[in-house]
N, C-alpha and C positions, 0 to 999 in steps of 0.2 A: 977072927976079929972083923975083918972087912968082908962084907958079903959081896959077891959078884952082882952087878946090876941085873935086874930082870930084863928079859928081852922086850917085854911090852913097855916098860918104862923108857928104854932107849928109843923105841919107835915113837913114843909120844913126844919125847924131847926133840927128836929129828923132825917130827911132823910140825911141832910148834915153830921150830926154826924155819922150816920151809914155808909155813904160813906167814910168818913175819917177813921173810924175804919177798914173797909174792905180794904181800900188802904194801911193802915199801916200793916195789917195782910198779904196782898199780898207781900209787900216789905220785911217783915220778912221771909216769905216763900221763896222768890227768893234768899235772902241772905243765908239762910240755905242750899238751893239746890246748890247754887254756891260754898259754903264752902265744902259741901260733895263731889262735883265734883272735887274741887281742892285737897282735901285729897286723893281721889282715884287716881288722876293723880300723886300726889307726891309719893304715895305708889308704883304705877307702875314704876315710875322713880327709886325709891329705889331698887326695885327688879331687874330692868335692870342694874343698877350700880353694884349691887352685882354679877350679872352674868358676867359682864365685869371684875370685880376684880378677880373672880375665874379663868377666862380665862387667865388673865394677870399672875396670879401666876403659872398656868400650863405651859404657854409659857416661863416664866422666869426660871422655873426649867428645862425645856427641853434645853433652851439655855445654862444654866450652865453645864448640862451634856455634851452637844456638845462641849463646850469650854474645858472641862476637857479631853474629848476624843481627841480633836485636840492637846492639849498640850502633851498628852501621845504619840500620833502619831509623833509629831515633835521630841520628845526625841528619839523615836525608829529610826526615819530617821537620826538624827544626829549620833547615834551609828552605824548605817549601813554605813553612809558616812565615818566615822572614820575607820571602819573595811575595807572598800574598799580602802581607802588611804593607810592603812597599807599593804594590799596585793599588791597594785600597787608599793609601795616602796620596798617591799621584792622582787617583780618580777624584778624591775630595778636592784636591787643588784645582783640577781642571773642570769640575762640575759648575756650570753656569748658574744652576739653581741653588747653589750652596749659600747659606746665610753666613757671611763672614763674621758676624757678631757671636754666632753660636759655634763653640768649639766642639767638634764631634770626636 
């Protein structure tokens, strides 16, 4: 009733199973390689982002120093302007050729 399987059929079944196993192993290997490549790329991006953050911090500190220097310079300029106006007013008061009716 039951016939013994032919030897060629058993080989082809074994071959099919072996090919499937090899295919699955290749897929797993490709997946792992892709994952490793992605991890390397992400690490590279993290390093680059860190570099950009450091540069941003340095530039921010430089900008704050420049702003502080600009404020100090503006204060000095205002003081000089006030001193110049005081001297101009004193010169007008002392000027003998000044017309007292004319307000300069």
